[in-house]
FIKOLZA-1660 file (N, C-alpha, C; in steps of 0.1 Angstrom, whole numbers, plus 5000, padded with zeros to 4 digits):
% residues 64
   i   px   py   pz ch aa at
   1 4831 1486 5812  A  X  N
   1 4845 1491 5817  A  X CA
   1 4843 1483 5834  A  X  C
   2 4850 1474 5838  A  X  N
   2 4850 1470 5853  A  X CA
   2 4852 1482 5863  A  X  C
   3 4848 1481 5873  A  X  N
   3 4845 1495 5879  A  X CA
   3 4866 1490 5886  A  X  C
   4 4869 1500 5887  A  X  N
   4 4885 1501 5889  A  X CA
   4 4885 1504 5903  A  X  C
   5 4895 1501 5909  A  X  N
   5 4897 1494 5926  A  X CA
   5 4914 1508 5926  A  X  C
   6 4909 1514 5944  A  X  N
   6 4926 1517 5945  A  X CA
   6 4932 1509 5954  A  X  C
   7 4944 1512 5954  A  X  N
   7 4954 1498 5960  A  X CA
   7 4946 1488 5971  A  X  C
   8 4940 1496 5982  A  X  N
   8 4938 1491 5991  A  X CA
   8 4924 1481 5987  A  X  C
   9 4916 1485 5976  A  X  N
   9 4903 1476 5978  A  X CA
   9 4913 1467 5971  A  X  C
  10 4920 1467 5961  A  X  N
  10 4925 1454 5951  A  X CA
  10 4933 1444 5961  A  X  C
  11 4938 1450 5975  A  X  N
  11 4945 1443 5980  A  X CA
  11 4932 1432 5987  A  X  C
  12 4923 1441 5989  A  X  N
  12 4913 1430 5998  A  X CA
  12 4905 1423 5989  A  X  C
  13 4905 1427 5976  A  X  N
  13 4898 1422 5967  A  X CA
  13 4904 1403 5963  A  X  C
  14 4919 1408 5961  A  X  N
  14 4924 1395 5955  A  X CA
  14 4928 1389 5973  A  X  C
  15 4927 1391 5981  A  X  N
  15 4934 1387 5999  A  X CA
  15 4951 1386 5994  A  X  C
  16 4954 1397 5989  A  X  N
  16 4973 1396 5992  A  X CA
  16 4975 1407 6001  A  X  C
  17 4984 1405 6009  A  X  N
  17 4990 1420 6015  A  X CA
  17 4992 1428 6006  A  X  C
  18 4990 1442 6012  A  X  N
  18 4989 1454 6009  A  X CA
  18 5010 1454 6003  A  X  C
  19 5015 1454 6006  A  X  N
  19 5033 1454 6005  A  X CA
  19 5034 1441 5988  A  X  C
  20 5021 1433 5992  A  X  N
  20 5028 1424 5976  A  X CA
  20 5021 1432 5966  A  X  C
  21 5015 1438 5966  A  X  N
  21 5007 1448 5960  A  X CA
  21 5018 1457 5951  A  X  C
  22 5021 1462 5962  A  X  N
  22 5030 1473 5960  A  X CA
  22 5035 1473 5957  A  X  C
  23 5046 1459 5957  A  X  N
  23 5061 1455 5950  A  X CA
  23 5057 1443 5936  A  X  C
  24 5045 1444 5937  A  X  N
  24 5045 1437 5921  A  X CA
  24 5041 1450 5907  A  X  C
  25 5032 1461 5920  A  X  N
  25 5032 1480 5908  A  X CA
  25 5051 1483 5903  A  X  C
  26 5052 1482 5915  A  X  N
  26 5067 1487 5914  A  X CA
  26 5076 1477 5912  A  X  C
  27 5080 1465 5901  A  X  N
  27 5082 1457 5896  A  X CA
  27 5080 1458 5879  A  X  C
  28 5061 1463 5881  A  X  N
  28 5058 1465 5867  A  X CA
  28 5052 1451 5861  A  X  C
  29 5046 1445 5873  A  X  N
  29 5040 1432 5868  A  X CA
  29 5025 1429 5867  A  X  C
  30 5018 1443 5870  A  X  N
  30 5004 1444 5870  A  X CA
  30 5001 1456 5866  A  X  C
  31 4992 1451 5857  A  X  N
  31 4990 1467 5851  A  X CA
  31 4977 1479 5857  A  X  C
  32 4987 1492 5859  A  X  N
  32 4981 1497 5866  A  X CA
  32 4972 1511 5858  A  X  C
  33 4971 1524 5863  A  X  N
  33 4968 1536 5858  A  X CA
  33 4971 1544 5868  A  X  C
  34 4980 1557 5866  A  X  N
  34 4983 1566 5876  A  X CA
  34 4979 1577 5878  A  X  C
  35 4969 1578 5879  A  X  N
  35 4961 1594 5883  A  X CA
  35 4965 1605 5891  A  X  C
  36 4967 1612 5886  A  X  N
  36 4984 1625 5890  A  X CA
  36 4989 1618 5896  A  X  C
  37 5001 1625 5913  A  X  N
  37 5012 1621 5910  A  X CA
  37 5012 1608 5920  A  X  C
  38 5003 1603 5927  A  X  N
  38 4999 1597 5941  A  X CA
  38 4991 1587 5934  A  X  C
  39 4984 1585 5931  A  X  N
  39 4970 1576 5935  A  X CA
  39 4971 1569 5920  A  X  C
  40 4970 1556 5926  A  X  N
  40 4967 1545 5912  A  X CA
  40 4956 1541 5914  A  X  C
  41 4951 1532 5898  A  X  N
  41 4935 1522 5906  A  X CA
  41 4941 1512 5890  A  X  C
  42 4931 1504 5892  A  X  N
  42 4934 1494 5886  A  X CA
  42 4924 1487 5885  A  X  C
  43 4925 1478 5869  A  X  N
  43 4911 1474 5869  A  X CA
  43 4912 1456 5870  A  X  C
  44 4904 1451 5879  A  X  N
  44 4909 1437 5888  A  X CA
  44 4904 1429 5878  A  X  C
  45 4904 1429 5865  A  X  N
  45 4900 1418 5857  A  X CA
  45 4919 1414 5847  A  X  C
  46 4921 1424 5845  A  X  N
  46 4934 1426 5839  A  X CA
  46 4948 1425 5848  A  X  C
  47 4944 1425 5859  A  X  N
  47 4956 1423 5872  A  X CA
  47 4953 1403 5871  A  X  C
  48 4940 1400 5871  A  X  N
  48 4938 1384 5876  A  X CA
  48 4951 1376 5865  A  X  C
  49 4944 1383 5854  A  X  N
  49 4955 1378 5841  A  X CA
  49 4965 1380 5837  A  X  C
  50 4970 1388 5843  A  X  N
  50 4982 1397 5848  A  X CA
  50 4994 1384 5856  A  X  C
  51 4985 1383 5866  A  X  N
  51 4988 1372 5881  A  X CA
  51 4990 1362 5873  A  X  C
  52 4978 1360 5867  A  X  N
  52 4978 1345 5862  A  X CA
  52 4988 1342 5855  A  X  C
  53 4994 1346 5848  A  X  N
  53 5008 1347 5834  A  X CA
  53 5020 1343 5845  A  X  C
  54 5022 1347 5861  A  X  N
  54 5034 1347 5864  A  X CA
  54 5028 1329 5868  A  X  C
  55 5018 1329 5869  A  X  N
  55 5010 1316 5879  A  X CA
  55 5023 1304 5876  A  X  C
  56 5037 1299 5885  A  X  N
  56 5038 1288 5887  A  X CA
  56 5032 1271 5890  A  X  C
  57 5030 1262 5884  A  X  N
  57 5028 1252 5885  A  X CA
  57 5033 1245 5898  A  X  C
  58 5026 1239 5911  A  X  N
  58 5028 1231 5924  A  X CA
  58 5038 1221 5918  A  X  C
  59 5050 1218 5925  A  X  N
  59 5060 1208 5920  A  X CA
  59 5055 1193 5923  A  X  C
  60 5057 1183 5914  A  X  N
  60 5045 1170 5913  A  X CA
  60 5034 1171 5904  A  X  C
  61 5030 1183 5897  A  X  N
  61 5019 1181 5892  A  X CA
  61 5018 1179 5883  A  X  C
  62 5010 1164 5879  A  X  N
  62 5010 1161 5863  A  X CA
  62 4998 1172 5858  A  X  C
  63 5010 1176 5847  A  X  N
  63 5003 1185 5836  A  X CA
  63 4991 1176 5826  A  X  C
  64 4982 1181 5818  A  X  N
  64 4973 1173 5812  A  X CA
  64 4977 1179 5799  A  X  C
% end
């Protein structure tokens, strides 16, 4: 099992703002584990996979 990260560590690892991570959690677009009342933990590989599913190709990009 991969090391689980808290929201601050995930933000730093992905290079995305903390506000964006919290928005993705609220809209349930990334998987997370809720520990206790307020603590969230993330598996970085599962989060990356979820984010790649929402990736939109650039305009004008040719598909292979």
